[in-house]
LUMDREN-270062 format. One line per 8 residues: for each residue x, y, z of N, C-alpha, C. Coordinates in pm, 1 decimal. Atoms other than C-alpha are relative to their C-alpha. Layout:
residues N
X/Y/Z/X/Y/Z/X/Y/Z | ...
This chain:
residues 236
-54.5/-126.6/85.8/7896.5/-6045.8/-4671.6/-85.8/89.9/-21.5 | 68.5/-58.2/18.8/7619.0/-5859.4/-4654.7/13.8/111.9/124.5 | -29.4/-79.6/-134.7/7694.0/-5729.9/-4275.0/148.2/107.6/-58.2 | -110.3/-107.5/67.1/8038.2/-5622.7/-4452.5/-43.0/85.9/-82.7 | 50.6/-149.4/123.8/7894.5/-5444.3/-4745.9/-16.4/108.5/118.9 | 55.1/-91.3/-70.4/7674.7/-5267.2/-4506.8/114.6/107.0/107.1 | -80.5/-63.8/-36.7/7959.4/-5182.5/-4292.2/123.7/85.8/-28.6 | -61.3/-87.7/119.5/8191.6/-5055.1/-4564.1/-55.3/112.3/-47.1
90.7/-126.6/114.5/7892.9/-4842.0/-4712.4/-9.5/133.2/94.8 | 21.6/-112.5/-88.0/7867.2/-4665.4/-4389.0/148.2/93.1/41.1 | -154.0/-52.7/-32.3/8248.1/-4619.1/-4308.9/27.0/117.0/-147.1 | -11.1/-80.3/121.6/8274.6/-4486.8/-4668.9/-82.4/154.7/-1.8 | 78.3/-106.1/-63.3/7990.1/-4229.3/-4586.4/1.3/105.1/68.5 | -36.1/-48.2/-146.9/8082.1/-4129.4/-4257.1/-31.6/175.2/-15.2 | 0.5/-136.7/-37.4/8171.4/-3776.3/-4357.0/-74.0/46.1/-117.2 | 84.9/-63.3/92.3/7914.4/-3729.4/-4621.0/-91.5/126.4/36.9
105.6/-130.8/-55.0/7692.0/-3401.7/-4542.6/-140.3/-68.1/-37.4 | 157.7/-17.1/-11.1/7313.6/-3464.0/-4486.7/-82.5/98.3/20.6 | 104.7/-129.4/-40.7/7025.2/-3213.8/-4468.1/-125.9/-106.7/55.7 | 117.8/51.3/-57.9/6749.3/-3343.4/-4237.7/-98.4/130.0/-0.2 | 159.0/-92.4/-24.4/6395.9/-3149.6/-4257.7/-74.4/-35.2/100.4 | 29.3/63.7/-113.9/6307.8/-3194.5/-3884.3/-127.8/106.8/17.7 | 136.1/-76.1/-7.6/5933.0/-3076.6/-3888.8/-1.6/114.3/-52.8 | 17.4/-106.7/98.6/5970.9/-2811.1/-4139.9/128.7/87.3/-8.9
-118.1/-99.2/-27.4/6325.9/-2692.5/-3971.8/119.6/-68.0/-90.5 | -127.4/64.9/75.0/6635.0/-2755.4/-4214.0/119.3/-7.4/114.8 | -162.9/36.6/-88.0/6943.6/-2925.2/-4021.5/92.6/-53.6/-88.0 | -79.5/66.2/84.0/7266.4/-3009.0/-4161.9/119.9/-65.3/72.2 | -76.4/103.6/-112.4/7494.8/-3292.0/-4019.9/88.9/-45.2/-92.7 | -60.9/105.4/122.1/7710.5/-3556.7/-4174.6/-93.3/-158.1/47.9 | 37.0/147.5/-16.5/7636.1/-3956.5/-4165.5/57.8/-58.4/100.9 | -35.1/104.5/-107.0/7872.2/-4039.5/-3935.6/-64.6/57.9/115.7
76.7/-11.9/-111.8/7742.9/-3830.3/-3660.6/-152.4/-48.2/39.7 | 130.4/71.3/-29.5/7410.8/-3947.5/-3698.9/-18.5/-197.7/37.4 | -20.0/158.0/-48.7/7509.5/-4358.5/-3691.2/79.0/-34.1/72.3 | -74.9/57.6/-90.9/7753.7/-4358.1/-3455.8/-60.2/-47.5/134.2 | 100.3/21.2/-132.1/7478.8/-4353.1/-3144.5/-110.1/-70.9/-41.4 | 137.1/25.3/72.6/7161.8/-4437.9/-3362.9/-4.5/-128.0/-60.8 | 67.1/87.3/74.8/7042.2/-4777.0/-3437.7/-66.2/2.4/-117.7 | 37.2/-6.8/83.5/6809.6/-4643.7/-3629.6/67.2/80.7/-171.4
-69.8/-90.0/106.8/7029.5/-4389.2/-3844.7/79.8/-108.2/-52.7 | -122.5/116.5/99.3/7251.9/-4708.2/-3901.0/-53.3/-95.2/-66.2 | 70.2/31.2/83.5/6994.0/-4850.0/-4035.7/-51.0/70.1/-151.7 | 39.8/-68.6/128.1/6860.0/-4587.5/-4256.6/114.5/3.3/-92.9 | -94.6/1.7/101.4/7194.3/-4532.0/-4437.4/100.2/-125.3/-11.4 | -56.4/86.9/89.9/7363.5/-4878.3/-4474.9/-42.2/-83.7/-79.4 | 31.0/42.9/109.6/7157.3/-4929.0/-4712.2/-148.0/-149.0/-5.8 | 113.9/109.0/41.3/6890.5/-5193.6/-4595.1/-120.0/57.0/17.7
103.4/-66.7/43.0/6654.2/-4930.4/-4597.0/-31.6/105.9/-68.0 | 17.3/-77.0/132.4/6503.8/-4743.8/-4883.2/7.7/162.2/66.4 | -13.4/-127.1/-46.1/6568.6/-4366.1/-4818.1/-65.8/100.8/-97.1 | 139.0/-40.6/120.6/6269.6/-4159.2/-4991.6/23.0/187.0/68.5 | -14.4/-132.3/-11.7/6432.5/-3791.2/-5021.7/-113.4/89.0/-50.9 | 103.9/-93.6/48.5/6215.3/-3484.4/-5062.2/87.9/101.6/-110.7 | -27.5/-79.5/161.7/6235.6/-3237.9/-5384.8/171.2/48.7/15.7 | -121.1/-70.9/-56.9/6534.1/-3058.9/-5208.4/115.9/-83.5/31.2
-116.4/99.4/-21.0/6744.1/-3372.2/-5138.9/-37.6/-35.3/138.5 | 15.8/7.9/-147.1/6644.6/-3352.9/-4787.6/-26.6/-110.8/58.3 | 51.5/81.1/-65.0/6556.7/-3624.0/-4552.6/-119.3/40.7/100.0 | 73.4/-35.6/-61.0/6241.9/-3597.1/-4376.6/-20.4/-61.1/139.0 | 13.2/57.9/-112.9/6212.6/-3656.2/-4001.8/-109.1/91.3/67.7 | 125.9/-66.7/-11.5/5853.1/-3625.5/-3873.4/9.6/-2.5/197.8 | -12.2/-7.3/-141.4/5945.5/-3488.7/-3501.0/40.3/146.3/20.4 | 18.5/-134.2/-64.3/5902.4/-3161.1/-3274.5/134.1/46.2/-28.9
-146.3/-53.5/29.5/6238.4/-2945.8/-3394.1/76.3/36.4/119.7 | -71.8/-38.1/-107.9/6287.8/-2819.1/-3028.0/79.4/-164.3/64.1 | -60.9/141.0/-100.2/6310.0/-3190.4/-2866.1/86.4/-55.9/-80.5 | -87.8/62.5/81.5/6485.3/-3352.7/-3163.6/108.1/98.9/25.4 | -180.1/-94.6/-2.4/6772.6/-3066.7/-3125.8/79.2/-63.8/86.0 | -96.4/56.0/-126.5/6856.9/-3238.9/-2802.4/38.0/-126.8/-23.7 | -92.0/72.1/59.1/6889.5/-3573.1/-2985.5/131.2/3.2/-83.4 | -89.8/20.9/75.2/7072.8/-3470.0/-3261.8/140.2/67.7/98.0
-98.3/-8.7/-123.6/7317.8/-3282.1/-2985.7/40.6/-98.8/41.2 | -80.4/107.1/-61.8/7385.0/-3581.8/-2804.0/61.3/-135.4/-143.6 | -50.4/90.2/125.5/7426.3/-3777.1/-3177.7/155.4/65.9/-10.8 | -138.4/-58.5/5.0/7717.6/-3521.6/-3219.3/102.6/-22.1/66.8 | -131.0/-37.6/-84.7/7884.3/-3471.5/-2943.8/-7.4/-95.8/118.2 | -12.7/109.3/-102.6/7769.8/-3778.8/-2690.1/-6.0/90.0/176.9 | 31.8/-65.0/-128.3/7659.9/-3503.9/-2411.3/-160.3/-27.4/11.3 | 154.6/51.0/-52.3/7339.6/-3581.0/-2240.0/-47.2/162.9/14.2
69.8/-145.1/-18.6/7068.0/-3287.7/-2228.5/-41.7/11.2/135.6 | 46.3/-29.5/-125.8/7078.6/-3161.5/-1883.1/-111.3/128.9/8.5 | 127.7/-103.3/3.8/6741.1/-2965.5/-1862.9/-15.7/37.1/110.1 | 35.6/-11.1/-141.2/6761.6/-2833.1/-1559.6/45.6/163.5/42.9 | -5.2/-153.2/-44.8/6678.5/-2460.3/-1380.6/32.4/14.0/150.8 | -42.2/-19.2/-159.5/6826.2/-2356.6/-1067.3/-131.7/44.0/90.0 | 143.3/-22.9/-98.7/6481.6/-2216.6/-944.6/-104.0/-73.0/-74.3 | 109.0/121.7/10.7/6239.5/-2493.4/-1119.8/23.7/-124.9/-11.7
-89.0/112.6/6.5/6494.3/-2771.3/-1144.6/-40.0/-101.4/-106.0 | -8.4/87.2/114.4/6475.2/-3063.8/-1379.7/-156.6/28.6/-75.1 | 113.7/-18.2/91.6/6237.5/-2996.3/-1680.5/-17.9/-151.1/-52.5 | 68.4/150.7/20.5/6046.9/-3397.1/-1662.2/-87.0/-10.2/-107.6 | 75.8/-18.9/101.4/5821.9/-3300.5/-1934.1/83.8/17.1/-136.4 | -73.5/-4.7/123.1/6108.0/-3231.9/-2167.1/92.7/-133.0/16.3 | -52.8/174.6/15.5/6294.5/-3553.9/-2052.6/-85.3/-106.5/-52.8 | 69.2/146.1/25.1/5987.6/-3791.6/-2102.3/-29.1/55.9/-189.3
38.0/13.7/165.0/5952.7/-3616.0/-2485.3/132.3/-63.7/-68.8 | -118.4/57.0/69.9/6319.6/-3642.8/-2541.5/26.5/-194.5/9.1 | 3.2/151.2/-51.3/6315.4/-4022.4/-2377.4/-67.0/-49.0/-112.9 | 107.0/84.1/91.1/6019.7/-4121.5/-2613.4/70.7/2.0/-141.7 | -73.4/28.4/157.3/6252.7/-4010.0/-2967.8/133.7/-92.8/34.6 | -133.7/110.2/-19.7/6556.9/-4169.9/-2774.7/-71.6/-163.2/-32.2 | 94.0/119.8/67.3/6324.0/-4499.6/-2809.4/-10.0/-21.7/-144.1 | 32.8/19.6/141.7/6221.5/-4416.7/-3154.5/127.0/-35.1/-75.6
-89.0/-20.8/72.0/6539.0/-4342.1/-3288.9/134.6/-112.0/52.4 | -105.0/92.4/-38.2/6735.1/-4639.7/-3071.1/89.7/72.4/25.6 | -124.9/-55.1/-90.6/6989.3/-4430.9/-2871.0/-16.4/-58.2/108.6 | 2.5/63.1/-136.0/7065.9/-4682.5/-2617.2/39.4/68.3/113.1 | -90.5/-53.3/-100.5/7299.4/-4481.0/-2385.1/-110.5/104.0/72.9 | 62.6/-95.5/-25.2/7058.1/-4180.4/-2386.7/-135.3/-29.3/62.6 | 149.0/66.5/-36.1/6748.2/-4406.1/-2330.6/47.6/-26.3/139.6 | -4.5/-3.6/-145.1/6892.1/-4511.7/-2016.6/30.7/74.0/104.1
-17.2/-117.5/-85.5/7022.5/-4214.3/-1881.3/-125.2/70.0/32.1 | 138.2/-84.5/-36.3/6669.3/-4067.9/-1885.4/-43.8/-84.0/39.8 | 116.9/112.7/-47.2/6481.9/-4387.6/-1814.1/96.9/-11.6/176.7 | -43.4/16.6/-122.4/6710.4/-4428.3/-1500.6/43.1/107.6/107.3 | 19.1/-150.8/-77.0/6704.1/-4040.6/-1405.4/171.4/-5.3/53.5 | -157.8/-71.5/-3.8/7085.4/-3996.2/-1451.2/1.6/112.2/29.2 | 10.0/-163.0/-52.4/7011.8/-3648.2/-1449.1/31.1/21.7/122.8 | -24.8/-13.7/-152.6/6980.5/-3673.0/-1094.7/111.4/8.5/78.2
-172.2/39.6/-75.7/7357.9/-3751.7/-1013.6/71.3/93.1/-77.5 | -102.0/-134.1/39.7/7458.5/-3478.0/-1248.1/-25.4/114.4/54.3 | -2.0/-130.6/-71.8/7364.8/-3189.3/-1073.9/-10.8/-54.6/153.9 | 1.1/-17.0/-126.7/7400.7/-3156.6/-704.8/-18.3/173.6/82.3 | 48.6/-142.6/-43.9/7207.3/-2871.4/-509.2/-6.3/-6.6/121.5 | -0.2/-10.0/-100.9/7323.9/-2743.0/-206.1/-62.1/134.9/79.3 | 79.3/-97.5/-46.9/7109.6/-2513.3/42.0/51.3/20.0/120.2 | -29.8/-42.0/-118.4/7225.6/-2310.7/290.2/-79.3/133.2/57.3
72.7/-60.4/-102.8/7050.7/-2064.8/562.4/93.3/87.6/79.4 | -64.9/-92.8/-119.9/7188.8/-1761.5/728.4/-82.0/16.3/136.7 | 125.6/-54.9/-110.1/7048.1/-1631.5/1068.3/-52.3/130.9/-62.5 | 88.6/-113.2/11.0/6805.6/-1362.0/1085.9/54.2/134.6/-1.6 | -33.1/-119.6/45.3/6915.7/-1027.4/983.0/-106.3/138.6/-30.7 | 86.0/-122.8/74.1/6762.2/-681.3/965.7/30.7/45.9/-109.4 | -72.8/-28.4/141.8/6747.5/-493.6/633.3/82.4/34.5/-22.1 | -152.8/-67.0/45.1/7062.8/-322.4/627.5/96.4/-91.2/-24.4
-162.2/102.8/42.0/7263.5/-650.0/674.6/-85.5/-98.8/-134.9 | 47.2/69.6/109.6/7009.6/-824.2/402.0/61.8/84.6/-123.1 | -70.3/-30.6/104.2/7127.5/-561.9/146.0/112.7/-20.1/-19.1 | -141.2/83.7/46.0/7465.0/-629.2/224.3/17.2/-118.2/-81.9 | -7.0/171.0/63.3/7414.6/-1011.2/162.6/-27.3/27.2/-135.0 | 21.8/-5.6/120.8/7304.3/-906.1/-179.5/120.9/-4.2/-98.4 | -127.5/-39.3/68.7/7667.5/-820.8/-283.6/66.3/-109.6/12.2 | -53.3/118.2/-51.7/7816.6/-1165.6/-148.1/-19.1/-114.3/-79.7
10.8/117.1/104.3/7674.0/-1439.8/-440.4/88.5/24.3/-100.0 | -123.5/37.7/149.9/7872.8/-1598.1/-750.8/-131.7/-31.9/-61.8 | 104.6/7.3/89.5/7708.1/-1673.7/-1060.6/-82.9/-163.9/5.9 | 60.0/115.5/-30.3/7642.2/-2040.8/-952.6/-82.5/-4.3/87.5 | 45.8/-8.9/-133.2/7466.5/-1932.4/-653.4/-158.9/68.3/-24.1 | 116.3/-95.7/20.5/7088.3/-1827.5/-635.7/-65.5/45.0/126.5 | 1.5/-52.9/-133.4/6998.3/-1591.5/-355.8/-112.3/44.0/7.0 | 111.2/-15.9/-9.6/6667.9/-1558.7/-196.7/-30.1/32.6/146.0
-32.4/-27.0/-98.3/6551.5/-1397.2/99.5/-172.0/-72.5/56.7 | 146.7/27.7/-63.5/6215.9/-1477.1/347.2/39.5/46.0/131.9 | 48.7/-86.6/-124.6/6047.2/-1286.4/631.7/61.9/-139.6/106.7 | -35.8/87.5/-96.7/6192.1/-1484.1/964.1/-53.6/81.3/157.6 | 69.1/-31.1/-152.9/5999.4/-1269.4/1239.3/37.3/124.2/1.2 | 11.6/-166.2/8.4/6007.7/-919.1/1353.5/82.6/32.6/148.2 | -70.4/-43.1/-104.8/6276.9/-781.3/1620.7/-43.7/141.5/60.2 | 2.5/-139.8/-33.9/6178.7/-515.4/1863.0/84.1/22.7/135.1
-93.9/-62.6/-64.8/6390.2/-312.4/2046.4/-23.4/167.6/55.9 | 56.0/-147.7/-31.3/6338.6/-3.3/2277.1/109.7/106.4/-77.6 | -74.9/-126.3/16.2/6437.7/346.5/2160.2/-18.7/128.5/72.3 | -52.8/-108.8/-124.9/6598.0/614.4/2349.5/8.6/127.9/-47.6 | -26.8/-127.3/75.0/6617.6/966.1/2309.3/82.6/74.4/123.2 | -109.9/-28.0/-129.8/6897.8/1146.8/2553.3/-114.6/133.9/62.1 | 109.5/-95.3/-99.1/6689.3/1370.3/2804.5/76.6/142.9/-41.2 | -35.8/-125.3/63.1/6898.3/1660.1/2693.0/42.8/25.8/-126.2
19.6/-13.0/110.9/6839.0/1605.1/2332.8/124.0/25.3/-85.9 | -103.8/60.2/71.2/7205.9/1517.7/2214.4/5.2/-79.2/-85.3 | -36.8/80.5/100.0/7145.3/1238.8/2041.3/-163.1/-93.6/-59.9 | 131.3/125.3/7.2/6851.5/969.9/1931.9/86.2/-108.0/-100.5 | -70.5/163.0/28.6/6947.7/594.2/1882.4/-136.2/-90.1/11.5 | 91.5/92.1/-35.7/6716.4/305.7/1861.9/66.8/-97.5/108.5 | -16.6/70.2/-126.4/6955.5/102.9/2087.6/168.1/50.6/-21.5 | -90.3/-70.7/-30.5/7247.1/266.0/2231.0/28.5/17.7/141.6
-12.5/-9.6/-130.9/7468.5/337.2/2540.4/-20.7/159.7/41.1 | 30.7/-111.5/-9.8/7375.2/642.9/2669.0/117.5/68.7/71.0 | -140.2/12.9/-36.4/7750.9/765.0/2688.1/-67.3/167.6/58.5 | -15.2/-136.7/-40.8/7634.1/1142.7/2727.4/-106.6/17.0/147.3 | 48.8/-46.8/-150.2/7437.8/1068.7/3075.2/78.1/-86.5/84.4 | -95.5/79.6/-92.4/7723.5/859.9/3208.6/-44.4/-151.1/-29.3 | 7.1/140.1/34.5/7564.5/527.1/3128.0/122.4/-130.5/-54.4 | -124.0/73.1/69.2/7804.4/228.3/3074.4/-61.5/-129.1/-49.4
51.9/96.8/42.5/7542.1/3.1/2981.2/-158.2/6.5/-6.9 | 194.5/-51.2/42.6/7143.7/-11.9/2865.4/-47.9/17.4/121.6 | 67.5/-19.9/-137.0/7052.9/-78.0/3229.7/27.0/130.5/68.6 | -50.5/-120.8/-56.5/7225.2/234.2/3343.6/-88.5/113.7/-97.7 | 31.9/-60.6/48.8/7025.2/435.5/3116.6/-138.7/41.8/52.2 | 131.0/-50.3/-64.7/6776.3/672.7/3271.9/-165.4/-9.1/-54.9 | 146.2/34.9/57.4/6403.1/591.4/3240.3/-54.0/112.6/-93.9 | 53.1/-123.5/75.9/6314.2/935.3/3094.0/28.2/-4.2/-143.3
-40.7/49.1/157.5/6533.4/827.4/2796.1/-57.3/-66.8/-102.1 | 92.8/107.3/89.0/6312.4/540.0/2706.8/-137.3/81.0/-58.5 | 137.8/-62.9/73.8/6058.2/706.5/2467.5/-88.8/-93.5/-71.2 | 122.7/73.9/51.3/5905.9/393.8/2337.4/91.5/-109.4/-121.6 | -93.8/80.9/34.5/6033.1/81.5/2093.4/0.9/12.0/-149.0 | -8.4/40.9/140.3/6105.7/-7.1/1724.3/23.9/-139.3/-25.8 | -4.3/117.2/101.6/6011.0/-302.9/1518.5/87.3/11.9/-143.2 | -78.6/-4.5/147.9/6251.2/-421.5/1265.8/-48.8/-124.1/-63.1
35.7/105.8/22.4/6152.1/-693.6/1044.9/150.9/-78.2/-47.9 | -137.3/83.5/13.2/6452.3/-1005.6/1019.3/-70.8/-31.2/-118.8 | 13.4/48.9/138.2/6513.4/-1125.4/700.0/122.1/-145.8/-14.1 | -96.8/122.1/-33.6/6695.0/-1487.6/656.9/45.7/-54.9/-177.3 | -32.4/55.6/127.2/6891.3/-1574.2/359.4/-35.3/-101.3/-69.6 | -3.3/102.3/38.2/6851.1/-1866.5/163.1/133.6/-5.4/-162.6 | -80.1/-15.2/155.6/7163.6/-1959.8/-128.3/-47.1/-142.6/-17.8 | -10.0/124.3/73.0/7097.6/-2237.9/-347.3/133.9/13.0/-78.4
-88.0/26.2/85.7/7401.5/-2344.6/-491.1/37.4/-100.7/-105.0 | 28.1/151.0/80.2/7413.0/-2585.1/-802.4/151.1/-26.1/-46.0 | -124.4/83.1/29.7/7711.0/-2836.4/-867.1/-38.6/-56.7/-124.4 | 13.0/85.0/116.1/7766.0/-3016.7/-1222.0/80.9/-118.6/53.8 | -70.7/98.9/3.1/7890.5/-3361.7/-1187.0/22.3/-67.0/-151.9 | -44.4/-20.1/104.6/8088.1/-3359.1/-1517.5/-45.4/-171.6/-70.8 | 32.3/97.9/37.0/8094.9/-3752.4/-1505.1/-137.4/-52.9/-47.9 | 165.4/62.2/30.6/7720.6/-3809.3/-1565.5/-65.2/118.9/-97.1
18.7/-115.0/75.8/7713.2/-3525.1/-1810.7/20.5/-51.9/-176.6 | -9.0/37.4/90.9/7805.4/-3711.4/-2111.5/32.0/-183.5/-4.0 | 21.6/139.4/-55.1/7817.1/-4107.9/-2222.4/178.4/4.8/5.6 | -126.0/-12.7/39.9/8244.5/-4051.3/-2230.6/43.5/27.6/172.4 | -24.2/13.1/-107.0/8206.8/-3970.0/-1873.0/53.6/-119.0/122.3 | -59.2/100.0/-115.1/8383.1/-4171.7/-1571.3/-82.7/-88.1/26.2 | 90.5/50.4/-75.9/8111.0/-4219.9/-1387.3/-116.2/-87.2/-66.3 | 75.3/59.1/58.1/7882.2/-4286.3/-1644.6/30.6/-122.0/-94.6
-12.9/84.7/79.5/8075.0/-4526.8/-1840.3/16.9/-139.1/84.9 | -2.3/120.2/-110.3/8116.4/-4741.3/-1509.2/-162.2/-66.6/6.9 | 96.8/65.5/-34.2/7771.2/-4753.6/-1473.5/-77.6/-55.9/-148.5 | 45.9/62.2/174.7/7674.5/-4850.4/-1855.0/73.5/-133.8/-7.7 | -85.8/147.3/-43.3/7951.0/-5120.5/-1790.8/-65.0/-105.9/97.2 | 38.3/83.0/-118.8/7785.0/-5285.6/-1518.7/-152.6/-21.8/-46.6 | 113.1/46.6/71.3/7464.9/-5274.9/-1693.0/3.1/-122.9/-125.6 | -84.2/10.0/83.4/7634.7/-5432.6/-1938.1/25.0/-124.4/44.1
-101.1/128.2/-59.6/7794.2/-5697.5/-1745.2/-192.0/-75.1/93.6 | 119.7/65.0/-65.7/7445.8/-5752.9/-1552.8/-107.9/-59.5/-72.8 | 67.0/8.6/101.3/7250.0/-5792.1/-1881.5/-138.8/100.4/41.8 | 86.6/-72.9/-2.9/7020.3/-5530.1/-1811.0/-44.4/69.4/-94.1
């Protein structure tokens, strides 16, 4: 009877608003949002534990507001906290802090997602490199990337090429066919047209493209659901 009474109490209060004082920061949500995925809050609002409200009626939560925000977001929507930056990768320190809170507040699916590093399955990083190109082509490459790409360049060596000047002073180019002198190829250019060498730094474009696998980003995602069911069947 006690179990039924507790369940009935939770059902009746599921839409009841509740104020949480999280380390001094006020957050407002509903009882239902807190209890659906958390054993801790299920016990807290079931009547099994006494609730000590603050003077303003809020419930004090001794936690870092920035870290607990990820817990609360998951409790509300079932979306896992994907803390990833294309430049620096996954924020493992933040993951560890969220995991500690997930264990304390008894959030099993979030705990599994973090402990088993399922976030690494949620992000695909593809890296491609281009052939080495001179500066002029590097500038052109800057206009060819999209929002989900990060583009960087690295030096890839130096290209040394001959520099020619027409003996009749009709033109000056780094590399060309001396048509004014009747040459049809570089080998035909008179030696007196060769005035030196020019060096050009070569650059290689590196493109990092990030893809997100939605099935690993929430507890209702197909891939995670299958993974979770497998753990349950194995008794893990």
